[in-house]
N, C-alpha and C positions, 0 to 999 in steps of 0.2 A: 575595490577592484573586484570583490566577490560579487557585489550588485550587478556590475556590468557583465561579467561571465554569465551569471544566473539569467540576465536577461536576455542575452545572445542565445543561451540554451533554451530558453522559454520559448522565443520566437522559432528556432530550429524545431522543437519539439511539435509546436502548434502547426507549423508549416507542413511537416511531415504527415501529421494527423489528417489535415484537411486535404491536401493533395493525393493522398492514397485514397481517401474516402471518394473525392472526385474523379480519381482515374478509374475506379470502378464504374461510375455513371459513364464516363467518357469510353471506356472500352466496349461495354455493352452497346452503347449507343451507335458505335462505328460498326460493330459486328452485324447490327440490325439494320444497317445501312441507313442510319439517320444522319441528317446533316447538322454537323457541329460547327457553329460559327467561330468559337473561340474557347481554347484551354488556357486558363490564366493562373499564374502564380501570384498572389497578393491581391489586394483590393485597391480601390482608390484610382487616381489617375493613372495611365499608362506610362511607365518609364521606358520600356524598350519592347519593340516589336522582334522577336527573335527569328522567325520565318513562317511560311505559310505552306501546308502541305495536306493534300487531299481535301482541299476547301476549308480546313481549319487553320486558323491563325492562333500562333503561340506568343504568349506575351508575359511580361513581367510588369507588375503594377507597384505603387509607391508604398503600399503598406504590407510588410512581409509577415502577414498573419493568415496563411492558408491560402486559399484559391477557389476557382469555380469553373464550371463548364456550361457554356451557353449554347443550348440546343435550340434549333429552328422549331417554331411552332409550339413550344412548350408552355409559355404563358398563356393563360386563358383568353386573353383579348387578341392573340396573334391570329393571323390567317391559317384557318384549318386546312387549306387546301395547298399551302407550300409544299414545293416538291421535297421529299426526304424529311418533311417535318414530324415532330413528335406526335401530334395529334391524328396523323394520317395512317399511323401504325396500329396493329391490333392491340387489344388491351394487354394481351399477355406478354407482349414485346415491351410495351411502355412500363409495365409492372416489373419486368426483369430489370430495365434500366434504373427504375428507382430503387429496387432492392439492392442492385450491385454496389451501391455506396456503402451501407451498413455491413454488407458482406465482406467487402474488402477491408474494412476497418477490423472486424473480426479476425480476419485472416492474418493481417498484420500483426495483432495482438498474439495470436496463436505461434507465428513464425518466430517472433521475438523471444517468446518464451522458450521455444525449442533451441533457439540459438543460445540463449542463456546457459542451457543444460550442457553444450559443448565447452563453452568458454568459461563461465564462473561456476557453474552447477546451480541447482535450484534447491533452496532450502526447504525443508518440509519439517513438520513437527511429528516425533514418534509418539509413542504410547509409554514410555517409560517415564516415571516420576524422577525428575531430576532435582527438583527442590520442593520442600513441603514445610511452609511457615507453620510455627507451633500453634498459632491461634486459628488455622484453617478448619473448616469442617471436615476435611478428610483426614487430618491429622487427628482430631477429636474421635474419629470413627475408628482409627487403628491402622491407617495406611502409613506405609514407611518409604522412604528414598530408596529407589531401585526397584519397586512394585511396578509390573508391567500390565497395564490395564487390558484386559480381554474383551469385556463387553460391558454395555451400560444399559440397565432396564431390559436385559435379555437381547439386546441388539449387539452383534459383534462388531467392534470397531478396529480399524487397521491403521489409523493416524490420529493425530491430534485435532484434525479438521472435523472428521466423523465424530469423535469424542464430544467436542464443544457443541457441535450442531445437534447431537442427540440430548445433550443435559440442556440446551436451550429450548428444544422442542418438547421437552417433557412438561409434567404438570406443576412442576416446582416444589412439589412435596418431596416425599423420601425417594431418593435415587438409589436403586441397588447397582453397586459396581463390583465386578469381579475382576480380580487381579492375580497374576501369577507372582509367587514368591518362592525361589529357591526350589522349583519344581512343583511347587503346590498351588492350588487355586484357592484363594480365599475371598469370602463374599462380605463386602461393606455396605451398610446402608447408612446413606448420607444425606442430609437435608442442604440442598444447594442454597446459596445466599444470592441476592440481587445486587450486583455490582453497580455502584454509582462513584462518579468520579468526585472527589472531595478534596478541597485545597485549604490552606491556612494562609497563602499569600506570601511566601517567600520564594526568591531565586536562589538556586543552589549551584555551588561550583563542584562539578563531580571530581572525585579524587583522581589524581594522575597515577597511573602505574609506573613508578619510576624504580629501576633496578638499582638497589643498594650494594649487591654483592653476587659475584658468579663464582661458584665452586670450580675449582681447578680440574680439568679433564673431564667435565660434566657434559652432558648433551647438549646444553645451552652454550656452554663455551666453544664446544666444536662448530656449533651453528654460527658462530660469530657474534652472540650477544655480548654487550659490554656493560660495565658499570656506568651508570648515568643515563642510559637509553630510556626513553620514555616510550612506553608500548601503547601504540595507538588503537590497535585492533588485533584480533585473531581470526583465522579462518582456515578450516580444514583444507590441506593441500590435496592437490589432484592425485598424487602417488603416494599418499599415505603421510602422517605427520601433520604438523601445523605450520602454516604461513604466519609469522609475527611481524607485524608492521610496527616499526619503531622510528621515533624522530631522533636524529643524532646530528648536532652541529648545524641545526637549521633544516637539515634535509631528511626526506622520508626514506627509509629502506624496508625491503621485504626480505626476511631471513627465514630459511627452512628449518624448522626444528624438528628432528625425526623422532618425534613422540606426540601423543595426543595431548592438547592442553584444552581442558573444558570448563576449568573453575581456578580460583585462587590457589587452591592446594595443589593443583596441577603444576604451578610454577616451581614449588619447593622440590617436586620429584624431578623435575629436569635440571636442578642446580641453581634456581633463581631465588634470591632473597629481596623481597620488594620493601620500599620504605612503609611506614605506618600509613594506611589509608585515612583520609580525612576529608569530610564532606564539609564545606563551608558556606555559611550564609552571605550571599553578596549583596542582596537586596531584601528589605522588607516593605510591603506596599502598606503606605499610609491608610490606616483605618481598617487594615485587615484584621483577622483573628490574630495572627502571630504578633502584629503590632501591639494589639490591646493586651495580649498575654505579657508582652515585655521582652521578646526576642529582638536581638540587634544584628546589625551588619557585622560580619567577622565572627560570630558564634560557630563553634565547630561542633557538629551533630555528634552526639554520643548513641542515642537511641531514641525510638518511637514506640510506645507501648511495649516496652521491654525488649524490643528487638533491634539489633544493631543496624545500622543503615549506611553501608559504605557508598552507595550511590543514591542519586535523585530517583531513578526508576524504582528501587526497592521502597524509599520515602513514600512515594505516590501510591505504591501497591498497597503499602500498610495502611495508610489512611483510608483508601478507597475500600478495601475489603473488610475493614474493622466495622463493627456494628455498635461500637462505643460512641455516644454524643460528644464525649470529651476525650481527647488523646493527650497522652502524657510524653512531652518531648523534653529530653535530657540534653544539654549541651554544656561544652566547656568554654568558659570565658574566664581570662586572665588566671588560668592555671587551677580553677574551681570548676566543680560541675553544679549546674543549676538546673533545677526542675520546673518545668511550665506546665500548666493545664491549659490546653487549647481546645476550642470548639471549632472543628473544620467546617467550612462554608460548601455547601453542595454546588458542584459546578456544572455537572451533567448528569441527569437522572437515568437510572436504570438502563444500562446498555447491554448487559448479559447476566446470565445465571453463572456461578462458578461454583466448584467444589474446593478451591483453593489448592491446586496442585500446578506446579511448573515442570512441563514436560521437556524432555531433551530434544535437541535440534539435530538434523541430519542434513548433509549436503550431498545431492545425488548429482553425478557426473555422467554425461552420456558419451560413450566411446563407440565409433563407428564400426569397428571390427571385433568388439568383444562379444565372447560367445555366450556367457550367462553373468547373471548380477552377482556381484561379490562386495560384501560389507566388511571395512576395517574401522572399528571404533565408530566414530560418527561420520565417516565418510562411505558413500556407497557408489560403486560404479556399475552401470547399467548398459545394455546395448542400445542399438538404434530403436529397436521396437520397444524397448522398455522406456527410452527417453520420449518416443512419440506418445506412449501411454500416459506419461507423466504430465506432459504438455497439454494432452488433450483434457486430461481431469482436472487440471489447474485452471485451463480457459474455460471449461465448463462450470467450474464452481464458481469462478469470479463473474461469469456471466449470470449465473443463477442468482448469486448474492446481489448482484445489482439490480436485477428485475425484482427480487423480493424487496429491496430497499426502497424503489420507487413506489411500492404500494404498502409501505409500512411505516411506523412511527420514525424509523431510521432515516426518512427523507429529510427529517429537520438537521440532520447532522451533514447534509450535502453542501458543497461549496461551489462558488463561482470562480470567475476569472482570477480574482485577488487570491483566493485560497489555492488555486492551481499555481499561481506564481510563487507562493510562499512555500509549496511542497517541492516545487522545482529547485528553489534555492537550497532547501534541505537535501535535494538529491544531489546537487552540484558538490555540497559538502561531503557528502558520503562517497561519491566517486562514479565512475562511468557506469559500473554495474547497476547502480540505483536509478541512473537516469533512463537507462534502457528498460528497467522494470517499470518506471513510471510511465514510459511511452507504451508499454504493453498494456498496462491497466486503464490508461486513459483511452486507447484506441478501441478495447473492448467495451469501455463506457460509452464512448461515442457511438458505436454500433447499436447499443441498445436504447439509448435515449433518442437516436434518430428514428427508430421504429416505434416510438409512442405516437398513437393515432391522434396527432394535433395538426391543425394547418400550419404550413411552412415547412414542417419536419417531412422526411420522407415517409413517416407512416401515415401523415395526413394526406399525403399525394395517393398512397394505396388505397386509403379509405375511399377517396374521391373516385379512383377507378372501379372500385367496388360497387359504389353507387350508380355509376355508368354502366356497368355490366348489369345490374339489377334492374335499371330504368330502361335499358336499351338506347339510351341516348344520354349524352354528357349534360351536366348542370348548365344552366345559363351563364355564360362567361361572366357577366356583371355580377351575379349572385357569388360565384366562386371566387371572384376577386375580392369582393367584399369581405367573404370569410376569411380569405387569406390576410387581408389587410387587418383584420380583428385579431387574427392569431398572431401576427407579426408584432403588433402594438402590445400584445400582452407578454409575448416573449421579450420585448425590449424593456417593457416595464419589469419584468421578472429580473432580468440582468442586472437593471439598475439596483433593485432591491437587494439583490445577491451582493453587489459590491458594498453596500452599506452594512449588510448582514456579516459578511466576512470580516469587514474592518471592526464591527463591534465585537467579533470573537478574537480579535488579535490585540486586544488591549492587554494590560499586564497580567491578568489573570489567566490568559492563554499560555503565558510563559513561567507563570510562578506554580509552585507546588502547594 
């Protein structure tokens, strides 16, 4: 059932992305009085001809994966003298038509992010140290939980994004971090570490947060939490407190707890006693470091390198941030604790520099008539202008990161249609908010990629128009058609390669820790 829903959502997202993109081309073509033969939803054979208006036929095709706009005189081999044809218009008008597609994709991503600020809030990372593993470089330098980072290498940082970018953009040598602690500023000299994803080849079952007991008259009891409830997730509530999503009798319910819940200790403060958390090994890959060391399915994790690991995320982080070639894994089996020495396998190289701090998360909600920003715990309420600012900044950052990724080693982490399908499935599991966030990110990515100066893509068409402007005449249609064909052939080849590449990364190692 999940696969079916994910497939439907995948095609809806893909359809929205392409239709909005093509709508940009279509709108500007109409405004510049170009003749548009067809505005189509989908590809392949025509299933339904909806209507014809203004000389444009609106159709639905068999394959519901996007759409296209057919403009007269746009193909190199078409008659350049056709009335209202693309080739009869000034270069600046043709350039606007081409650019309008990526522009509308960017606008869609931006508007979705703004909308999310009103409905679900936008999660941002602050500069307060929320967690600090004992083995991290920051802890070794003397930083503590609760420290508020003020600057990195002399540059003022206002959120976690700027902090990470500054550290990654540094020399990799000693980094100077200034943090505020109880009203005083302290300076720390920290040696960042290069973080690589390392795994030992086990699949873990994350511990479920199950309520063992509720204190009478407590905040949790007044909120309606009950013994036996399975806590699925928590999120800052719009008007303060915390929305706790629980599963009860097979159904999911959202309960408002009028108190901040940020970590496991917070549950105790609101009157909740949880069962002991146990992270269990559900699979050990044959031939993996874990299998060679002797780990078995059913083992309960106690610690890794001396640190307790209640979740698979913590487990992966400890393995990846440790500089030790051999990790010590302690498990419980048959009532006894057994210690294993395991040599993690490098799964992905050098993805970032880190100093080993986990920062606090804030949820920013936009309110139309709010006069000024107000912060309550991890929840921030801002007015329309504040929401627009955050949406603009987030759009700019993701756009800049996407451009940077295209021209850096990060390009090897890019995914194709299979990867998008997998991410869509994960978004469906997480809920409607994640689906909209995915839509925004994919739309911005589509805008950037389409502006790459490559034949077939919009960027390639813009380069073609630039050449025509410089030469004073267009390229020979046969030559341009040949260039387009080669570009298309390479794009198709790349798409096929990406399918295989995605599948190779979706083996058991991608699901194992």
